[in-house]
N, C-alpha and C positions, 0 to 999 in steps of 0.2 A: 504494499499500500504506499502510496506517495504521502506518508506522514512521518513526523518525528517518531523514533522508537520509544520515546517517553510518553507520547500521546496515548498509545495503546494502554499503558500502565496507568494513566491518569483516567481514562475511561473505566478500566476495571475497577479501580478503587473507588470511583464516583467523584473524584476531584474536577473533573471536566466531563461535560456532555458532548459526544460525538454529534455531527450533524447526520441527517438523514442519509446523505450521499455517503458518508463514512461507515454508517450501519450497513448500507447496501453492499459497499465494497467489502467490508469486514466479512459479512455473512457469506458473500460470494467467494472470498478466499478460504472460507472453511466448508466450502461446497454446500452451502445453505443459501436459502432466500426468505425474506419476510413474506408473509402472507396474511391474508385476512379470512377469519373464521367467523361464519355467520352464527346467528343465535340458535340455529339447529344444530350446531357443531360440525357443520360441513364447511369446506374450504369455498371460498367465494372467488371465482375466477374473474380475472381482468382480461385485457387482450393477451393472446398467445403468442404473438410474434412481433418483434419491433417494426417499426415503420422504416422505409429506406432512409439511410443516413441518420437514423435516430441512435443516441448513445446509449449505452447499457444503463446508465444511472436514469436517464429520461424514461426508458421504456419500464425499468422497475417501478418509479414513481407512478407512471400511467396504470401499471399493473395493480398498484395498491390503492390508488385513489378512485379507479372505476368502480369497484365494488361498493366502496362507501358512498360515491355519488348515487349510484344506482339504489342503494338502500335508502339514503335520504329522500329520493324521489318516489320510491315505493311506500314510504311512509306518509307521504304528502306533506313532508317539511319543507319549507323555504329555506333559502340559504340564510336569511336573517334570523329565522327561529333556531336554526342549528348554530348560529353564531352566538345567540344568546346563552343556548345551553353550554357551549364551549367557553364562553367568557371572551369571545373575540368579535370582530366586526363581520358583517355580511361580505365585505370587500375581501377580508382574509380567507373566508371560505370560498369565494369565487375564484381568488387567485390559486389556492391550493387545487380546486377542482379543474381549472384550466392548466394546470402545471407551470404557472408563471412564477411561483414562489413555493419552495418546498416547506411543509410544516417542520417544526422541530419535533424530534421524536416522541416527546411526551404529548404534543398536540396530536399527533398521529394516533397515539394510544388512547388519548381521551376522546377524540373524534370518533374511533371505533367503538369505545365503551358506550358512549352517548346513543349510538345507534345499535346496541345490544349485540355488538360484535367485538372481536378482540384480534390483536395482532400477535402472530405466532412465527416462530422460526421452523422452517421444514427443511429436510433434505432436498437438493435439487432434483427434480424429477419425481417427486412424491405425487402420486395421483391422488384423484378426489377420496374422501375419506373423512371420517370423524376426527376431530381433535382428540389429543391424547388425555385420557381421564386423569392422569396424574398431575398434570399441570406443567409438565417438563416442556421447555421449547416455548413457553408463552411469555409475551412482554406485558405483564400487567403490573401496575404500580399499586392498585388498591381494589378491593370489593366494595361495591355499594349495594346497600339493601335494596334499592330500586334503581333500575336502569334510567338513564337520562331521559329517554323519550317518555317512558311510563310515568316518571316523576313530574316531568313537565306537564303532562296531560292531566295528571292527578290535580296539580296545583291550581 
């Protein structure tokens, strides 16, 4: 990876936060990839192939954001509503969905959680299937008693 050797140590100890691009590169270096798991425990697919002249990082970001955008639309949430749930502006959600600006890793995790999904790490080439029951390979920061969508609609 094109980073200082010390950077990985800082990420592992929590002294610094890697960017989403760094997480994508780091995962790939370990023959893994970040994926979105839906509320049913199934892998949510984004695009399967990169576009012509698309960088690997851009393709991976598109692969992660497409299922979250599709889930938002399926739930009937506007970008502004989702932004309020996430504590960001509608414009931030718009920029993430259009791949203009990558979300910070914690924002991606919370974005997924608020849509009753989660971010996981899977071996490259893993086919569809249920998320592991043990919690291994999941990027979760906290468990909430009510999901973001359900809590917002209950309020």
